[in-house]
C-alpha positions in Angstrom: -34.9 -32.2 19.3 -35.1 -28.7 20.7 -31.5 -28.9 22.0 -30.3 -30.0 18.6 -32.1 -27.1 16.8 -30.7 -24.7 19.4 -27.2 -26.0 18.8 -27.6 -25.7 15.0 -28.8 -22.1 15.5 -25.8 -21.3 17.7 -23.4 -22.8 15.1 -25.0 -20.8 12.3 -24.7 -17.7 14.4 -21.0 -18.3 15.1 -20.3 -19.2 11.5 -22.0 -16.0 10.2 -20.0 -13.9 12.7 -16.8 -15.6 11.8 -17.5 -15.1 8.0 -18.3 -11.5 8.5 -15.1 -10.8 10.5 -13.0 -12.7 8.0 -14.5 -10.7 5.0 -14.1 -7.4 6.9 -10.4 -8.2 7.5 -9.9 -9.2 3.9 -11.6 -6.0 2.7 -9.4 -3.9 5.0 -6.2 -5.7 3.7 -7.3 -5.0 0.1 -8.0 -1.4 0.7 -4.6 -0.9 2.4 -2.8 -2.6 -0.5 -4.6 -0.3 -3.0 -3.8 2.7 -0.9 -0.2 1.8 -0.4 0.4 1.0 -4.1 -0.5 4.6 -5.0 2.2 6.3 -2.9 4.8 7.9 -5.2 2.7 7.4 -8.3 1.2 10.9 -8.5 2.0 14.3 -7.3 -0.8 14.2 -4.7 0.7 11.2 -2.9 4.5 11.8 -3.1 7.0 9.6 -1.2 9.8 11.1 0.9 12.7 9.5 -1.0 13.6 6.6 -3.3 15.2 4.9 -0.3 12.0 5.3 1.7 9.9 4.0 -1.2 12.1 0.9 -1.6 12.1 0.1 2.1 8.3 0.5 2.4 7.5 -1.3 -0.8 10.3 -3.7 -1.8 8.4 -5.0 -4.8 8.5 -1.5 -6.5 10.5 -1.5 -9.7 12.9 1.2 -10.9 11.1 4.1 -12.6 9.7 7.6 -12.2 8.1 8.5 -8.9 6.9 11.6 -7.3 9.3 12.6 -4.4 8.8 15.4 -1.9 11.4 15.8 0.8 10.8 17.9 3.9 12.7 20.8 2.5 11.0 20.8 -0.9 8.1 23.2 -1.6 6.5 21.0 -4.3 6.9 17.4 -5.3 9.3 16.5 -8.2 9.0 13.6 -10.6 12.3 11.7 -10.2 13.8 8.5 -11.5 14.5 5.9 -8.7 17.1 3.4 -9.8 16.8 0.3 -7.6 19.2 -1.7 -9.7 22.3 0.1 -8.3 24.0 -1.1 -5.1 22.9 2.0 -3.3 19.1 1.9 -3.1 18.6 5.6 -2.5 20.2 6.8 -5.7 18.0 8.9 -7.9 18.4 11.7 -10.4 16.3 14.7 -11.1 14.8 14.6 -14.6 12.5 17.6 -14.4 8.8 17.8 -14.9 7.4 16.1 -17.9 3.7 15.9 -18.8 
């Protein structure tokens, strides 16, 4: 009977460890998804280009995003049109509040 109880305790221990690791991985995945979804959505997390945005996040839809290229001093709000054959096409629309 002692061996059986010992085995049950070991199984419980392994199950708890597995569940903890699984929940930790899921939490990290969710945190990364939330963090990634914010890129380009505000001026504090601009994306480098519309092309970069579409390659990194293929599910993103055409719309206004904050872009900051290496040579730009400040990010600009630009329209990324992903419906055109050339993914990287965008046009400057100026700053709107």
